[in-house]
C-alpha positions in Angstrom: -12.8 -19.2 33.5 -14.3 -21.9 31.3 -16.5 -19.4 29.5 -13.4 -17.4 28.5 -11.8 -20.6 27.1 -15.0 -21.5 25.4 -15.1 -18.1 23.8 -11.5 -18.3 22.6 -12.2 -21.8 21.1 -15.4 -20.5 19.4 -13.5 -17.5 17.9 -10.7 -19.8 16.7 -13.2 -22.2 15.3 -14.9 -19.4 13.3 -11.5 -18.2 12.1 -10.5 -21.7 10.9 -13.9 -22.0 9.2 -13.1 -18.7 7.4 -9.7 -19.9 6.4 -11.1 -23.2 5.1 -13.7 -21.3 3.0 -11.1 -19.0 1.5 -8.9 -22.1 0.7 -11.8 -24.1 -0.8 -12.8 -21.2 -3.0 -9.2 -20.8 -4.2 -8.8 -17.4 -2.7 -5.6 -18.4 -0.8 -3.0 -21.1 -1.3 -2.5 -23.9 1.2 0.7 -22.2 2.2 -1.0 -18.8 2.8 -3.7 -20.5 4.8 -1.2 -22.1 7.1 0.7 -18.8 7.4 -2.4 -17.0 8.5 -3.4 -19.7 10.9 0.1 -19.7 12.4 0.1 -16.0 12.8 -3.3 -16.1 14.5 -2.1 -18.6 17.1 1.4 -17.1 17.6 0.5 -13.5 17.9 -2.8 -13.0 19.7 -2.3 -9.2 20.0 -2.0 -9.0 16.2 -5.2 -10.9 15.3 -6.8 -7.7 14.0 -4.0 -7.4 11.5 -4.6 -11.0 10.3 -8.3 -10.3 9.9 -7.4 -7.1 8.0 -5.2 -9.1 5.6 -8.1 -11.5 5.0 -10.5 -8.6 4.4 -8.0 -7.2 1.8 -7.8 -10.6 0.1 -11.6 -10.7 -0.1 -11.9 -7.1 -1.3 -9.3 -7.7 -4.0 -11.2 -10.8 -5.3 -14.5 -8.9 -5.1 -13.1 -6.0 -7.1 -11.7 -8.4 -9.7 -15.0 -10.1 -10.1 -16.8 -6.7 -10.5 -14.3 -5.6 -13.1 -14.7 -8.8 -15.0 -18.5 -8.4 -15.1 -18.3 -5.0 -16.6 
C-alpha cells in the first residue's frame, strides 16, 4: 500500500514541478496555476484533461515563438 501512496505523491510532485515551471516562465498566471492544481487534486478521474490543457498551453506558446522567429 505504501508504494501506491509513494507513486501518487511522486506523480503529484512532478505535476507541481511542471506547474511551477510554467508559472516561473510566465506561461500561466498565479490564478491559473492554482486552478490547475485544484482541479488535479479535486478530480482525480479528470487528470488527463488537466494535462491536456497544460499541453495546449505549451503548444500555443511554442507556436507563437515559432511564428515570431519567422
